[in-house]
ZADO-1210 file (C-alpha; in nm, 4 decimals, padded with zeros to 6 digits):
<atoms>
<atom x="01.9949" y="-01.6068" z="00.3637" code="UNK" pos="1"/>
<atom x="02.0910" y="-01.4928" z="00.6959" code="UNK" pos="2"/>
<atom x="01.7937" y="-01.2395" z="00.7643" code="UNK" pos="3"/>
<atom x="01.5874" y="-01.5856" z="00.7236" code="UNK" pos="4"/>
<atom x="01.8197" y="-01.8213" z="00.9156" code="UNK" pos="5"/>
<atom x="01.8486" y="-01.5315" z="01.1844" code="UNK" pos="6"/>
<atom x="01.4715" y="-01.4993" z="01.2204" code="UNK" pos="7"/>
<atom x="01.3803" y="-01.8823" z="01.1873" code="UNK" pos="8"/>
<atom x="01.6834" y="-01.9382" z="01.4603" code="UNK" pos="9"/>
<atom x="01.4736" y="-01.7294" z="01.7598" code="UNK" pos="10"/>
<atom x="01.2394" y="-02.0243" z="01.7364" code="UNK" pos="11"/>
<atom x="01.4614" y="-02.3471" z="01.6858" code="UNK" pos="12"/>
<atom x="01.7809" y="-02.4731" z="01.7015" code="UNK" pos="13"/>
<atom x="01.8041" y="-02.6291" z="01.3916" code="UNK" pos="14"/>
<atom x="02.0580" y="-02.9494" z="01.2493" code="UNK" pos="15"/>
<atom x="02.2676" y="-02.8162" z="00.9636" code="UNK" pos="16"/>
<atom x="02.0948" y="-03.0980" z="00.7782" code="UNK" pos="17"/>
<atom x="01.7764" y="-02.9148" z="00.8329" code="UNK" pos="18"/>
<atom x="01.9101" y="-02.6155" z="00.6909" code="UNK" pos="19"/>
<atom x="02.0482" y="-02.8369" z="00.4062" code="UNK" pos="20"/>
<atom x="01.6929" y="-02.8639" z="00.3254" code="UNK" pos="21"/>
<atom x="01.6767" y="-02.5135" z="00.2369" code="UNK" pos="22"/>
<atom x="01.9613" y="-02.5095" z="00.0109" code="UNK" pos="23"/>
<atom x="01.7769" y="-02.6884" z="-00.2316" code="UNK" pos="24"/>
<atom x="01.4799" y="-02.5219" z="-00.3064" code="UNK" pos="25"/>
<atom x="01.4403" y="-02.3748" z="-00.6100" code="UNK" pos="26"/>
<atom x="01.4014" y="-01.9690" z="-00.4434" code="UNK" pos="27"/>
<atom x="01.3578" y="-01.6879" z="-00.6913" code="UNK" pos="28"/>
<atom x="01.4403" y="-01.3686" z="-00.6347" code="UNK" pos="29"/>
<atom x="01.2433" y="-01.0596" z="-00.7441" code="UNK" pos="30"/>
<atom x="01.3181" y="-00.6850" z="-00.5938" code="UNK" pos="31"/>
<atom x="01.0622" y="-00.4093" z="-00.5914" code="UNK" pos="32"/>
<atom x="01.0746" y="-00.0870" z="-00.5618" code="UNK" pos="33"/>
<atom x="00.8874" y="00.1643" z="-00.3147" code="UNK" pos="34"/>
<atom x="00.5324" y="00.1788" z="-00.3258" code="UNK" pos="35"/>
<atom x="00.5176" y="-00.1595" z="-00.5652" code="UNK" pos="36"/>
<atom x="00.2392" y="-00.3938" z="-00.4481" code="UNK" pos="37"/>
<atom x="00.3744" y="-00.7993" z="-00.3557" code="UNK" pos="38"/>
<atom x="00.0582" y="-00.8993" z="-00.2997" code="UNK" pos="39"/>
<atom x="-00.2854" y="-00.7676" z="-00.4002" code="UNK" pos="40"/>
<atom x="-00.5775" y="-00.7620" z="-00.2391" code="UNK" pos="41"/>
<atom x="-00.8256" y="-01.0076" z="-00.4020" code="UNK" pos="42"/>
<atom x="-00.5491" y="-01.2193" z="-00.5725" code="UNK" pos="43"/>
<atom x="-00.4757" y="-01.5650" z="-00.5121" code="UNK" pos="44"/>
<atom x="-00.0982" y="-01.6160" z="-00.4556" code="UNK" pos="45"/>
<atom x="00.0657" y="-01.9297" z="-00.5562" code="UNK" pos="46"/>
<atom x="00.4260" y="-01.8228" z="-00.3692" code="UNK" pos="47"/>
<atom x="00.5555" y="-01.8156" z="-00.0440" code="UNK" pos="48"/>
<atom x="00.7871" y="-01.4853" z="00.0064" code="UNK" pos="49"/>
<atom x="01.0780" y="-01.4037" z="00.2225" code="UNK" pos="50"/>
<atom x="01.1703" y="-01.0450" z="00.2780" code="UNK" pos="51"/>
<atom x="01.5621" y="-01.0635" z="00.2289" code="UNK" pos="52"/>
<atom x="01.5849" y="-00.7185" z="00.2714" code="UNK" pos="53"/>
<atom x="01.3775" y="-00.3645" z="00.2601" code="UNK" pos="54"/>
<atom x="01.0535" y="-00.3334" z="00.4397" code="UNK" pos="55"/>
<atom x="00.7073" y="-00.3946" z="00.3319" code="UNK" pos="56"/>
<atom x="00.3733" y="-00.3464" z="00.4614" code="UNK" pos="57"/>
<atom x="00.0484" y="-00.5486" z="00.5030" code="UNK" pos="58"/>
<atom x="-00.2709" y="-00.3152" z="00.4808" code="UNK" pos="59"/>
<atom x="-00.6012" y="-00.2654" z="00.4053" code="UNK" pos="60"/>
<atom x="-00.7976" y="00.0078" z="00.2196" code="UNK" pos="61"/>
<atom x="-01.1100" y="00.1347" z="00.2016" code="UNK" pos="62"/>
<atom x="-01.3318" y="00.2639" z="-00.1301" code="UNK" pos="63"/>
<atom x="-01.2477" y="00.6172" z="-00.0263" code="UNK" pos="64"/>
<atom x="-00.8494" y="00.5328" z="00.0195" code="UNK" pos="65"/>
<atom x="-00.8188" y="00.5076" z="00.3700" code="UNK" pos="66"/>
<atom x="-00.5843" y="00.2667" z="00.4472" code="UNK" pos="67"/>
<atom x="-00.5108" y="00.1177" z="00.6840" code="UNK" pos="68"/>
<atom x="-00.1287" y="-00.1110" z="00.8009" code="UNK" pos="69"/>
<atom x="-00.2046" y="-00.4121" z="01.0048" code="UNK" pos="70"/>
<atom x="00.1617" y="-00.4757" z="01.0256" code="UNK" pos="71"/>
<atom x="00.5263" y="-00.4233" z="00.8144" code="UNK" pos="72"/>
<atom x="00.7550" y="-00.7369" z="00.6862" code="UNK" pos="73"/>
<atom x="01.1052" y="-00.6746" z="00.7907" code="UNK" pos="74"/>
<atom x="01.3587" y="-00.8484" z="00.6888" code="UNK" pos="75"/>
<atom x="01.3407" y="-01.2355" z="00.7584" code="UNK" pos="76"/>
<atom x="00.9729" y="-01.2069" z="00.7385" code="UNK" pos="77"/>
<atom x="00.7980" y="-01.5445" z="00.5857" code="UNK" pos="78"/>
<atom x="00.4806" y="-01.4722" z="00.3917" code="UNK" pos="79"/>
<atom x="00.1875" y="-01.4946" z="00.2346" code="UNK" pos="80"/>
<atom x="00.1057" y="-01.8145" z="00.4524" code="UNK" pos="81"/>
<atom x="-00.2417" y="-01.8703" z="00.3383" code="UNK" pos="82"/>
<atom x="-00.1461" y="-01.9449" z="00.0007" code="UNK" pos="83"/>
<atom x="-00.1343" y="-02.2762" z="00.1436" code="UNK" pos="84"/>
<atom x="-00.5459" y="-02.2875" z="00.1517" code="UNK" pos="85"/>
<atom x="-00.5605" y="-02.1390" z="-00.1929" code="UNK" pos="86"/>
<atom x="-00.7688" y="-01.8409" z="-00.1590" code="UNK" pos="87"/>
<atom x="-00.7830" y="-01.4974" z="-00.2618" code="UNK" pos="88"/>
<atom x="-00.5569" y="-01.2367" z="-00.0209" code="UNK" pos="89"/>
<atom x="-00.7956" y="-01.0340" z="00.2174" code="UNK" pos="90"/>
<atom x="-00.5062" y="-00.7513" z="00.2070" code="UNK" pos="91"/>
<atom x="-00.1844" y="-00.6142" z="-00.0169" code="UNK" pos="92"/>
<atom x="00.1704" y="-00.6556" z="00.0667" code="UNK" pos="93"/>
<atom x="00.3467" y="-00.3274" z="-00.0537" code="UNK" pos="94"/>
<atom x="00.7287" y="-00.2479" z="-00.0832" code="UNK" pos="95"/>
<atom x="00.7627" y="00.1193" z="00.1034" code="UNK" pos="96"/>
<atom x="01.1682" y="00.0696" z="00.0301" code="UNK" pos="97"/>
<atom x="01.3165" y="-00.1075" z="-00.2147" code="UNK" pos="98"/>
<atom x="01.2792" y="-00.4909" z="-00.0952" code="UNK" pos="99"/>
<atom x="01.4317" y="-00.8011" z="-00.2272" code="UNK" pos="100"/>
<atom x="01.1738" y="-01.1051" z="-00.1989" code="UNK" pos="101"/>
<atom x="01.2967" y="-01.4674" z="-00.2494" code="UNK" pos="102"/>
<atom x="00.9958" y="-01.6865" z="-00.3667" code="UNK" pos="103"/>
<atom x="00.9314" y="-02.0783" z="-00.3290" code="UNK" pos="104"/>
<atom x="00.5917" y="-02.2462" z="-00.4918" code="UNK" pos="105"/>
<atom x="00.3483" y="-02.3567" z="-00.2141" code="UNK" pos="106"/>
<atom x="00.3661" y="-02.7125" z="-00.3150" code="UNK" pos="107"/>
<atom x="00.7533" y="-02.6912" z="-00.2527" code="UNK" pos="108"/>
<atom x="00.7381" y="-02.5390" z="00.0260" code="UNK" pos="109"/>
<atom x="00.4775" y="-02.8251" z="00.1933" code="UNK" pos="110"/>
<atom x="00.7079" y="-03.0811" z="00.0608" code="UNK" pos="111"/>
<atom x="00.9997" y="-02.9406" z="00.2583" code="UNK" pos="112"/>
<atom x="00.7687" y="-02.8378" z="00.5818" code="UNK" pos="113"/>
<atom x="00.6412" y="-03.2294" z="00.5308" code="UNK" pos="114"/>
<atom x="00.9572" y="-03.3606" z="00.5091" code="UNK" pos="115"/>
<atom x="01.0824" y="-03.2402" z="00.8498" code="UNK" pos="116"/>
<atom x="00.9290" y="-03.2003" z="01.2085" code="UNK" pos="117"/>
<atom x="01.1646" y="-02.9242" z="01.3140" code="UNK" pos="118"/>
<atom x="01.1469" y="-02.7388" z="01.0475" code="UNK" pos="119"/>
<atom x="00.8187" y="-02.7245" z="01.0289" code="UNK" pos="120"/>
<atom x="00.7611" y="-02.6432" z="01.4194" code="UNK" pos="121"/>
<atom x="01.0211" y="-02.3368" z="01.3359" code="UNK" pos="122"/>
<atom x="00.7239" y="-02.1853" z="01.0563" code="UNK" pos="123"/>
<atom x="00.4875" y="-02.2298" z="01.3006" code="UNK" pos="124"/>
<atom x="00.6555" y="-02.0509" z="01.5288" code="UNK" pos="125"/>
<atom x="00.6859" y="-01.7562" z="01.2700" code="UNK" pos="126"/>
<atom x="00.3317" y="-01.8009" z="01.2531" code="UNK" pos="127"/>
<atom x="00.3150" y="-01.7469" z="01.6290" code="UNK" pos="128"/>
<atom x="00.4895" y="-01.4783" z="01.6263" code="UNK" pos="129"/>
<atom x="00.2686" y="-01.2941" z="01.3568" code="UNK" pos="130"/>
<atom x="-00.0068" y="-01.3847" z="01.5294" code="UNK" pos="131"/>
<atom x="00.1009" y="-01.1823" z="01.8241" code="UNK" pos="132"/>
<atom x="00.1785" y="-00.9280" z="01.7118" code="UNK" pos="133"/>
<atom x="-00.1471" y="-00.8360" z="01.5327" code="UNK" pos="134"/>
<atom x="-00.3076" y="-00.9104" z="01.8922" code="UNK" pos="135"/>
<atom x="-00.0851" y="-00.6395" z="02.0309" code="UNK" pos="136"/>
<atom x="-00.1851" y="-00.4374" z="01.7292" code="UNK" pos="137"/>
<atom x="-00.5209" y="-00.4718" z="01.8252" code="UNK" pos="138"/>
<atom x="-00.4184" y="-00.3424" z="02.1981" code="UNK" pos="139"/>
<atom x="-00.1749" y="-00.1033" z="02.0651" code="UNK" pos="140"/>
<atom x="-00.4168" y="00.1167" z="01.8326" code="UNK" pos="141"/>
<atom x="-00.7532" y="00.0595" z="02.0624" code="UNK" pos="142"/>
<atom x="-00.6021" y="00.1472" z="02.4006" code="UNK" pos="143"/>
<atom x="-00.2841" y="00.3060" z="02.3973" code="UNK" pos="144"/>
<atom x="-00.2226" y="00.6800" z="02.4341" code="UNK" pos="145"/>
<atom x="-00.0301" y="00.8227" z="02.0903" code="UNK" pos="146"/>
<atom x="00.2614" y="00.8366" z="02.3220" code="UNK" pos="147"/>
<atom x="00.2580" y="00.5145" z="02.4012" code="UNK" pos="148"/>
<atom x="00.1541" y="00.4023" z="02.0947" code="UNK" pos="149"/>
<atom x="00.4349" y="00.5179" z="01.9188" code="UNK" pos="150"/>
<atom x="00.6696" y="00.4532" z="02.1873" code="UNK" pos="151"/>
<atom x="00.5592" y="00.0673" z="02.1190" code="UNK" pos="152"/>
<atom x="00.6108" y="00.0563" z="01.7934" code="UNK" pos="153"/>
<atom x="00.9175" y="00.1868" z="01.8060" code="UNK" pos="154"/>
<atom x="01.0577" y="-00.0323" z="02.0167" code="UNK" pos="155"/>
<atom x="00.8678" y="-00.3614" z="01.8507" code="UNK" pos="156"/>
<atom x="01.0575" y="-00.2556" z="01.5382" code="UNK" pos="157"/>
<atom x="01.3975" y="-00.2381" z="01.6579" code="UNK" pos="158"/>
<atom x="01.3084" y="-00.5696" z="01.8179" code="UNK" pos="159"/>
<atom x="01.2266" y="-00.7406" z="01.5687" code="UNK" pos="160"/>
<atom x="01.5185" y="-00.6348" z="01.3077" code="UNK" pos="161"/>
<atom x="01.7762" y="-00.6957" z="01.5235" code="UNK" pos="162"/>
<atom x="01.6846" y="-01.0198" z="01.5797" code="UNK" pos="163"/>
<atom x="01.7320" y="-01.1096" z="01.2196" code="UNK" pos="164"/>
<atom x="01.9809" y="-00.7969" z="01.0935" code="UNK" pos="165"/>
<atom x="02.1758" y="-00.7410" z="01.4291" code="UNK" pos="166"/>
<atom x="02.2843" y="-00.4101" z="01.4650" code="UNK" pos="167"/>
<atom x="02.3398" y="-00.1645" z="01.7158" code="UNK" pos="168"/>
<atom x="02.0864" y="-00.2015" z="01.9925" code="UNK" pos="169"/>
<atom x="01.8987" y="00.1574" z="02.0170" code="UNK" pos="170"/>
<atom x="01.9017" y="00.2505" z="01.6712" code="UNK" pos="171"/>
<atom x="01.6404" y="00.1978" z="01.4238" code="UNK" pos="172"/>
<atom x="01.6730" y="00.2145" z="01.0503" code="UNK" pos="173"/>
<atom x="01.3258" y="00.4623" z="00.9889" code="UNK" pos="174"/>
<atom x="01.2404" y="00.4534" z="00.6738" code="UNK" pos="175"/>
<atom x="00.8479" y="00.5256" z="00.7712" code="UNK" pos="176"/>
<atom x="00.6500" y="00.8191" z="00.6936" code="UNK" pos="177"/>
<atom x="00.4501" y="01.0076" z="00.8987" code="UNK" pos="178"/>
<atom x="00.1848" y="00.9070" z="00.6819" code="UNK" pos="179"/>
<atom x="00.3144" y="00.5786" z="00.7190" code="UNK" pos="180"/>
<atom x="00.3200" y="00.5747" z="01.1081" code="UNK" pos="181"/>
<atom x="00.0242" y="00.7597" z="01.1382" code="UNK" pos="182"/>
<atom x="-00.2017" y="00.4723" z="00.9194" code="UNK" pos="183"/>
<atom x="-00.1024" y="00.2130" z="01.1511" code="UNK" pos="184"/>
<atom x="-00.1475" y="00.3839" z="01.4479" code="UNK" pos="185"/>
<atom x="-00.4849" y="00.5303" z="01.3674" code="UNK" pos="186"/>
<atom x="-00.3596" y="00.8606" z="01.4280" code="UNK" pos="187"/>
<atom x="-00.3376" y="01.1978" z="01.2137" code="UNK" pos="188"/>
<atom x="00.0101" y="01.2652" z="01.0465" code="UNK" pos="189"/>
<atom x="00.0522" y="01.5699" z="01.2199" code="UNK" pos="190"/>
<atom x="-00.0376" y="01.4153" z="01.5650" code="UNK" pos="191"/>
<atom x="00.2374" y="01.1723" z="01.4955" code="UNK" pos="192"/>
<atom x="00.4397" y="01.4648" z="01.4050" code="UNK" pos="193"/>
<atom x="00.3440" y="01.6342" z="01.7263" code="UNK" pos="194"/>
<atom x="00.4022" y="01.3273" z="01.9186" code="UNK" pos="195"/>
<atom x="00.7421" y="01.2047" z="01.7909" code="UNK" pos="196"/>
<atom x="00.8343" y="01.5686" z="01.9123" code="UNK" pos="197"/>
<atom x="00.7357" y="01.5464" z="02.2238" code="UNK" pos="198"/>
<atom x="00.9261" y="01.1963" z="02.2833" code="UNK" pos="199"/>
<atom x="01.2027" y="01.4154" z="02.1705" code="UNK" pos="200"/>
<atom x="01.1433" y="01.7340" z="02.4367" code="UNK" pos="201"/>
<atom x="01.1081" y="01.4011" z="02.6757" code="UNK" pos="202"/>
<atom x="01.4664" y="01.2683" z="02.6174" code="UNK" pos="203"/>
<atom x="01.3594" y="00.9608" z="02.5068" code="UNK" pos="204"/>
<atom x="01.4402" y="00.9311" z="02.1327" code="UNK" pos="205"/>
<atom x="01.6086" y="01.1177" z="01.9143" code="UNK" pos="206"/>
<atom x="01.5977" y="01.1178" z="01.5160" code="UNK" pos="207"/>
<atom x="01.8975" y="01.2830" z="01.2075" code="UNK" pos="208"/>
<atom x="01.8595" y="01.1272" z="00.8930" code="UNK" pos="209"/>
<atom x="01.5944" y="00.8432" z="00.8509" code="UNK" pos="210"/>
<atom x="01.7397" y="00.7059" z="01.2080" code="UNK" pos="211"/>
<atom x="01.5469" y="00.6599" z="01.5301" code="UNK" pos="212"/>
<atom x="01.7839" y="00.6634" z="01.8394" code="UNK" pos="213"/>
<atom x="01.6362" y="00.5001" z="02.1551" code="UNK" pos="214"/>
<atom x="01.7393" y="00.7495" z="02.4327" code="UNK" pos="215"/>
<atom x="01.5564" y="00.6223" z="02.7764" code="UNK" pos="216"/>
<atom x="01.4725" y="00.2622" z="02.6458" code="UNK" pos="217"/>
<atom x="01.4015" y="00.1629" z="03.0477" code="UNK" pos="218"/>
<atom x="01.1425" y="00.4658" z="03.0053" code="UNK" pos="219"/>
<atom x="01.0031" y="00.3696" z="02.6939" code="UNK" pos="220"/>
<atom x="00.9497" y="-00.0116" z="02.8039" code="UNK" pos="221"/>
<atom x="00.7459" y="00.1730" z="03.0910" code="UNK" pos="222"/>
<atom x="00.5773" y="00.4361" z="02.9157" code="UNK" pos="223"/>
<atom x="00.4337" y="00.2368" z="02.6780" code="UNK" pos="224"/>
<atom x="00.4195" y="-00.1131" z="02.9103" code="UNK" pos="225"/>
<atom x="00.6002" y="-00.2886" z="02.6216" code="UNK" pos="226"/>
<atom x="00.6943" y="-00.6115" z="02.6854" code="UNK" pos="227"/>
<atom x="00.8627" y="-00.8487" z="02.4828" code="UNK" pos="228"/>
<atom x="00.7372" y="-01.2115" z="02.5498" code="UNK" pos="229"/>
<atom x="00.4552" y="-01.1517" z="02.2803" code="UNK" pos="230"/>
<atom x="00.7714" y="-01.1019" z="02.0048" code="UNK" pos="231"/>
<atom x="00.9237" y="-01.4856" z="02.0924" code="UNK" pos="232"/>
<atom x="01.2338" y="-01.3602" z="02.0544" code="UNK" pos="233"/>
<atom x="01.4263" y="-01.5795" z="02.2921" code="UNK" pos="234"/>
<atom x="01.7493" y="-01.6096" z="02.1551" code="UNK" pos="235"/>
<atom x="01.7958" y="-01.2258" z="02.1512" code="UNK" pos="236"/>
<atom x="01.6448" y="-01.1898" z="02.5126" code="UNK" pos="237"/>
<atom x="01.8914" y="-01.3858" z="02.6314" code="UNK" pos="238"/>
<atom x="02.1961" y="-01.1850" z="02.4879" code="UNK" pos="239"/>
<atom x="02.0160" y="-00.9088" z="02.6724" code="UNK" pos="240"/>
<atom x="02.0354" y="-01.0730" z="03.0058" code="UNK" pos="241"/>
<atom x="02.3606" y="-01.1511" z="02.9746" code="UNK" pos="242"/>
<atom x="02.4514" y="-00.8293" z="02.8969" code="UNK" pos="243"/>
<atom x="02.3205" y="-00.6442" z="03.1697" code="UNK" pos="244"/>
<atom x="02.4834" y="-00.9410" z="03.4055" code="UNK" pos="245"/>
<atom x="02.8167" y="-00.8087" z="03.2813" code="UNK" pos="246"/>
<atom x="02.8338" y="-01.0741" z="02.9679" code="UNK" pos="247"/>
<atom x="02.9351" y="-01.0190" z="02.6339" code="UNK" pos="248"/>
<atom x="02.8291" y="-01.2041" z="02.3163" code="UNK" pos="249"/>
<atom x="02.8842" y="-01.1439" z="01.9327" code="UNK" pos="250"/>
<atom x="02.6493" y="-00.9650" z="01.6939" code="UNK" pos="251"/>
<atom x="02.4051" y="-01.1819" z="01.5324" code="UNK" pos="252"/>
<atom x="02.5225" y="-01.2726" z="01.1370" code="UNK" pos="253"/>
<atom x="02.4017" y="-00.9595" z="00.9811" code="UNK" pos="254"/>
<atom x="02.2083" y="-01.0104" z="00.7041" code="UNK" pos="255"/>
<atom x="02.1755" y="-00.7863" z="00.3927" code="UNK" pos="256"/>
<atom x="02.0066" y="-00.4791" z="00.4462" code="UNK" pos="257"/>
<atom x="01.9294" y="-00.1761" z="00.1621" code="UNK" pos="258"/>
<atom x="01.9979" y="00.1628" z="00.2793" code="UNK" pos="259"/>
<atom x="01.7749" y="00.3579" z="00.1694" code="UNK" pos="260"/>
<atom x="01.6927" y="00.7865" z="00.2160" code="UNK" pos="261"/>
<atom x="01.3367" y="00.7823" z="00.2616" code="UNK" pos="262"/>
<atom x="01.2439" y="01.1148" z="00.3748" code="UNK" pos="263"/>
<atom x="01.0009" y="01.2958" z="00.6046" code="UNK" pos="264"/>
<atom x="00.8233" y="01.4295" z="00.4145" code="UNK" pos="265"/>
<atom x="00.5792" y="01.5445" z="00.7176" code="UNK" pos="266"/>
<atom x="00.7409" y="01.8553" z="00.8429" code="UNK" pos="267"/>
<atom x="00.7989" y="01.8415" z="01.2556" code="UNK" pos="268"/>
<atom x="00.5607" y="02.0795" z="01.4741" code="UNK" pos="269"/>
<atom x="00.6670" y="02.0816" z="01.8326" code="UNK" pos="270"/>
<atom x="00.3671" y="02.2670" z="01.8962" code="UNK" pos="271"/>
</atoms>
């Protein structure tokens, strides 16, 4: 799983013999279609999941159907670590594209962590990153303007995805609908559409056929006060600095990622 290795390699340089322990794990692969629940609130998961390809959302829904997306599960992400505690899921994880996950029993996963301190440290770093992302989500929804929220989230998703699958620095596949963005950012779909239009008119982004292109990264980062430190993508940051200094690099090894034709279901509104 190249995407998994790329993700973990952002935190630690594991020895070949450490990686070989993962090759010995009896991973099971499952595919979910868009809209399928991978984890349902109230269930007691028995497995840990690693996203091989596709996008999923971690979310909570109220009794009246209102939904809050708290995070996006991207290729290379690991969930749900709370299985180690043997407690019921307090949230749901749902595929929003065709999503392929590798699963492993919690006890087998723990045996690998116990067998190698470096492997365990790499996974704890992954947990630290998700905690940082959740803290930033609170700030994003609680204190940023609509334009700042969307700009910040787009930069985060692009950064995280590139750390796992490589790709062009300023391109971001966009399978999210306006409703998905609204439910992640505490906005309405109409407000999201208007704000995306404002970002386009400002020359910050472009949208075409399920892809967002970041046209002016520095202005986007300044607008949204985006700082990569909370993502802990150390090696990717090193590559970015090398490029600014005129260096060159090879792209990250690209793992399999589904191509999607997920349309924007809410029409654009430039008003």
